[in-house]
C-alpha positions, 0 to 999 in steps of 0.5 A: 564560461562556466556560468554560460554553460550552466545557463545553457544546461538549465535552458535545455532542461527547461525545454525538455520539461516543457516538451514533456508537458506539451506531450502530456497536453496533446494526449487529451486529443487521444484520451479525453479527460472526461472519458475517465468517468466511464465505467461499465462491466465488460460483457464477458466480465469474469465472475468475481467469486472465480477471481477470488478463488483463483487468487487463493491458489498457492495460499495457505488453504486453512486461512482462506475462510478467514480471508473470506470472512474479513472481506464479507464484513462490509462492501468497504472490507470487500474492496480492500481485498479485491485489488485483483478484481479491480485491476481486471476491471481497470484494463477496460478503462481509458489509458494515456500510456504514461507509466509510473511506479504504481502502488497497485493497491492504492486505497485509503487504508494503505496510507499512514504515518511511520518513523524514518531511519532518521526518526522523523515522522512522515505520512506516506504510502505503506503497502507495496505488495502489488507495486509495479511500473504501470498506468498512473490512472489506476492508482488514482481511480482505486484511491478515489473509489476507496473514498466513495466506499468509505463515505458510504460506510460512514453515512455521508449521503449526498456528499459521498463523492466529495472526498473522492473528487478532493483526492483527485484535485489534490493529486492534480494540483500537487503534481503541477507543483513538481513539474519545475523541481529538480530530480533531487528535489522531487526525490527528497520531498516528503510530508511530515506528520508535524506539518499535517497536524499544524495545518489542521483547522478542525481543533477537535480533530487536531487534538484527537490526532495529536493524542494518537501520535503521542500515544504511539510514540510511547509504544516502543518495541522494547517497552510495549510490543515486546511484552505484548507479543512474547511470553516466557515458556519453560524458561525461554522467551517465545512469541505469544500465540493469539490464534487465529491471528498469531500462532506457532505451527503444529509440532509435525512436518510443517514445523520441521520444514520451517525449522529447516527453511528459516536459516536459509531464508534469513541468510538469503535475506542478509545478502539482500541488505547493504554491508553496513546493515548486514553488520547491524543485523548480525548483532541480533540472534534468532529466538523464535518465529510464528505465523502472523495473519495480516490485512484483508487481501493478504490473508492466506499468503505466508507471513511470519514474524521472527523475533531476534534479540541482541546480547543485552536483550533488546528485541527486533521483530521482523516480518517475512511476507510472501510476495506473489505476482502483482495483480498488475503484472498480467496487464503491464508485464514483469520487471523482476523475476523475484517478487520480493525484490519487486516489492522492495525496489518499488517501495524504495522508488515510491516512499520518501524513506524506507525501512532500515531492514527492508530486503528480500529472500526465498525458501527452499521450495522457491517461494519468494518473500520480502522482509521488513520490521514488524512495527516501528512507530506506525500510525494509521487513521481510523477512517470510520471516525471521520465526518464527511468534512474530515474525510475530504481533508484526509483525501486531500492529504492522500492525493498529495502523497500519491502525486509525490510518489508518482513524480519521483521518477520524472512523470510529473510534466507529462501527467500535469500537462495532461491534467491541466488546471481545470476540474474536468479530470477530477469530476470524471474520476469522481463519477467513475468512483461512484459507478465503481462503488456500485459494482463493488457493492454488487460483488460484495453481495455475490460474495455473501451469496456464495457464502450462504450457498456454501460455495466458499468456506467462511470463518467469522472472527469475533468483533 
């Protein structure tokens, strides 16, 4: 009898999956796959510089010149910092109505390797500042456009769309593989770094990547980053200043305000952790904190690094980063009232394994933050070193990981049904990526013009 019940249950599940698949296929009649090639700026498109200025509201104003300087370096650097602009533009593109937990800033530099709490090395998405339930197409199109931007920066010439199309094809093919997996199988799926290296056919690149992995594995917090980030001053351990990237606040009201806020912020953070992780964190004591400037688009948001140490002097660095409204929220609405919680929940939904100390907090004036470890065996690809062929292989890997992320909450049958087996969608998004790359280059030129005209202040870092 129990066997019969099990068979009926499996048949019902298979029927539901097939229904979702067919519903996705039916969406092609409303939103053709070829229509995703479309891109033209809206007639009343907002000035991209105005959007950059708007996104600077609420940030640390003295860091905005650094942000503009980083974005001005190249069209690719501009693209990295322009998630808000692209979200504004994507609202005018075709939408199937299928929703996933979107990354929101899904460009190729936001993928990388890291160690799981079980100390496995996995490759996954690693930036979630903009995550929100939203249209799956937006992540795919931002990823594809980022590969065109990278290909142009690397001088790939006529092959500048190859990697973009490869990323989308990999997404489509891997999404289909998730259709018949159980929810738990989808949830547990991950891409381990060892398998990636083993699959590499380019022997020179495989050696290079293996060398980088081994180098990073040796860079432990205690032996590498702690001596690099700290110094002894007046007999006390403190974070080493490295302005304008790392610095202590001046000894005036800002520093005093931070000293008042931080204990409250850390206590609020503790409450966001599970009980056993609070117990683990309690073994560490506060030592010092400093401002740390990170990324491109994030420059100007409040970001602190906090040094804690346990009694036997083992260090733990935490990053406390301000969480603002997602760039997707004006178009898809809000899910959480606390943006730090939004980031943490979204990361846990998307990532195969998340940081042990991931949590959220707020300060006394209501600003919201999320918290994570500063470094924990972090690996990133140097895209500037990639040939067209290597960039294409990396694109396939990123497409595979994005499909896994979108499939985790059950969207695989509908998306796979819509995409089908052919290359229509792949080719369409590759064409979109080429057209949007042209738009990004025009917007980057507008930024350079605004800097020349002294409309925007700029700080140029030494290369």
